[in-house]
FIKOLZA-1660 file (N, C-alpha, C; in steps of 0.1 Angstrom, whole numbers, plus 5000, padded with zeros to 4 digits):
% residues 53
   i   px   py   pz ch aa at
   1 7341 2601 9581  A  M  N
   1 7351 2600 9591  A  M CA
   1 7357 2614 9595  A  M  C
   2 7355 2624 9587  A  K  N
   2 7361 2637 9589  A  K CA
   2 7354 2644 9601  A  K  C
   3 7343 2639 9605  A  N  N
   3 7336 2646 9616  A  N CA
   3 7340 2642 9630  A  N  C
   4 7350 2633 9631  A  L  N
   4 7355 2628 9644  A  L CA
   4 7365 2639 9649  A  L  C
   5 7365 2641 9662  A  K  N
   5 7375 2650 9668  A  K CA
   5 7383 2643 9678  A  K  C
   6 7395 2648 9680  A  K  N
   6 7404 2642 9690  A  K CA
   6 7400 2646 9703  A  K  C
   7 7400 2637 9713  A  L  N
   7 7396 2640 9726  A  L CA
   7 7409 2643 9735  A  L  C
   8 7407 2653 9743  A  N  N
   8 7418 2656 9752  A  N CA
   8 7418 2646 9764  A  N  C
   9 7428 2647 9772  A  R  N
   9 7430 2637 9783  A  R CA
   9 7418 2637 9792  A  R  C
  10 7413 2648 9796  A  Q  N
  10 7402 2649 9805  A  Q CA
  10 7390 2642 9799  A  Q  C
  11 7387 2644 9787  A  Q  N
  11 7375 2638 9780  A  Q CA
  11 7377 2623 9779  A  Q  C
  12 7389 2619 9777  A  Q  N
  12 7392 2604 9776  A  Q CA
  12 7389 2598 9790  A  Q  C
  13 7392 2604 9801  A  K  N
  13 7390 2599 9814  A  K CA
  13 7375 2598 9817  A  K  C
  14 7367 2607 9811  A  E  N
  14 7353 2607 9815  A  E CA
  14 7345 2596 9807  A  E  C
  15 7351 2590 9797  A  I  N
  15 7344 2580 9789  A  I CA
  15 7341 2567 9798  A  I  C
  16 7329 2563 9799  A  N  N
  16 7325 2551 9807  A  N CA
  16 7332 2539 9801  A  N  C
  17 7337 2530 9809  A  G  N
  17 7343 2518 9804  A  G CA
  17 7358 2520 9802  A  G  C
  18 7363 2531 9803  A  G  N
  18 7377 2534 9802  A  G CA
  18 7384 2532 9815  A  G  C
  19 7384 2519 9820  A  G  N
  19 7389 2516 9833  A  G CA
  19 7404 2517 9834  A  G  C
  20 7408 2515 9846  A  K  N
  20 7422 2515 9850  A  K CA
  20 7430 2504 9842  A  K  C
  21 7442 2508 9837  A  I  N
  21 7450 2498 9830  A  I CA
  21 7459 2491 9840  A  I  C
  22 7458 2478 9840  A  V  N
  22 7466 2470 9850  A  V CA
  22 7476 2462 9842  A  V  C
  23 7489 2465 9846  A  K  N
  23 7500 2457 9839  A  K CA
  23 7501 2444 9846  A  K  C
  24 7505 2433 9838  A  C  N
  24 7506 2420 9844  A  C CA
  24 7517 2412 9836  A  C  C
  25 7520 2400 9842  A  S  N
  25 7529 2391 9835  A  S CA
  25 7523 2377 9835  A  S  C
  26 7512 2375 9843  A  A  N
  26 7505 2362 9843  A  A CA
  26 7490 2365 9845  A  A  C
  27 7481 2355 9841  A  D  N
  27 7467 2357 9842  A  D CA
  27 7462 2358 9856  A  D  C
  28 7469 2352 9866  A  D  N
  28 7464 2353 9880  A  D CA
  28 7466 2367 9886  A  D  C
  29 7473 2376 9879  A  Q  N
  29 7474 2390 9884  A  Q CA
  29 7462 2398 9880  A  Q  C
  30 7454 2393 9871  A  C  N
  30 7442 2401 9866  A  C CA
  30 7429 2397 9874  A  C  C
  31 7419 2405 9872  A  G  N
  31 7406 2402 9879  A  G CA
  31 7398 2392 9872  A  G  C
  32 7385 2391 9877  A  V  N
  32 7376 2381 9871  A  V CA
  32 7373 2385 9857  A  V  C
  33 7372 2375 9848  A  L  N
  33 7369 2377 9834  A  L CA
  33 7380 2386 9827  A  L  C
  34 7392 2386 9832  A  Q  N
  34 7403 2393 9826  A  Q CA
  34 7414 2383 9823  A  Q  C
  35 7421 2386 9812  A  C  N
  35 7433 2378 9808  A  C CA
  35 7445 2387 9806  A  C  C
  36 7457 2382 9809  A  C  N
  36 7469 2389 9807  A  C CA
  36 7474 2387 9792  A  C  C
  37 7473 2398 9784  A  K  N
  37 7477 2398 9770  A  K CA
  37 7486 2410 9768  A  K  C
  38 7497 2408 9762  A  Y  N
  38 7506 2419 9758  A  Y CA
  38 7510 2427 9770  A  Y  C
  39 7511 2421 9782  A  G  N
  39 7515 2428 9794  A  G CA
  39 7505 2436 9801  A  G  C
  40 7492 2436 9797  A  V  N
  40 7481 2443 9804  A  V CA
  40 7469 2434 9805  A  V  C
  41 7461 2436 9815  A  C  N
  41 7449 2428 9817  A  C CA
  41 7438 2433 9808  A  C  C
  42 7432 2424 9800  A  I  N
  42 7421 2428 9791  A  I CA
  42 7409 2419 9795  A  I  C
  43 7397 2425 9792  A  Y  N
  43 7385 2417 9795  A  Y CA
  43 7383 2407 9785  A  Y  C
  44 7377 2395 9789  A  S  N
  44 7375 2384 9780  A  S CA
  44 7360 2379 9782  A  S  C
  45 7354 2375 9772  A  D  N
  45 7340 2369 9772  A  D CA
  45 7340 2355 9778  A  D  C
  46 7351 2349 9778  A  I  N
  46 7352 2335 9783  A  I CA
  46 7361 2335 9795  A  I  C
  47 7358 2327 9805  A  P  N
  47 7365 2327 9818  A  P CA
  47 7379 2320 9817  A  P  C
  48 7381 2312 9807  A  I  N
  48 7394 2305 9806  A  I CA
  48 7403 2311 9796  A  I  C
  49 7414 2317 9802  A  C  N
  49 7423 2325 9793  A  C CA
  49 7431 2317 9784  A  C  C
  50 7434 2305 9787  A  T  N
  50 7443 2297 9778  A  T CA
  50 7436 2294 9765  A  T  C
  51 7423 2295 9764  A  L  N
  51 7416 2292 9752  A  L CA
  51 7418 2304 9742  A  L  C
  52 7422 2315 9746  A  L  N
  52 7425 2327 9737  A  L CA
  52 7437 2325 9729  A  L  C
  53 7446 2317 9733  A  E  N
  53 7459 2315 9726  A  E CA
  53 7459 2306 9715  A  E  C
% end
C-alpha cells in the first residue's frame, strides 16, 4: 500500500467514471439508475431505490 500516491485535483478530474456530483433531496431529482442517498445521487444496480433502504 505504500506505492500509492495522492492525486492532485487535475488528475482526479481525468479519471473516467468520476462524473459530476449531483446534490438531491429525493430520488426523482436523480437520473436513470441513480438513487438519492446522503444528499447526493449515486448509481444503483437496481432500478427501484426504495429497495436499498
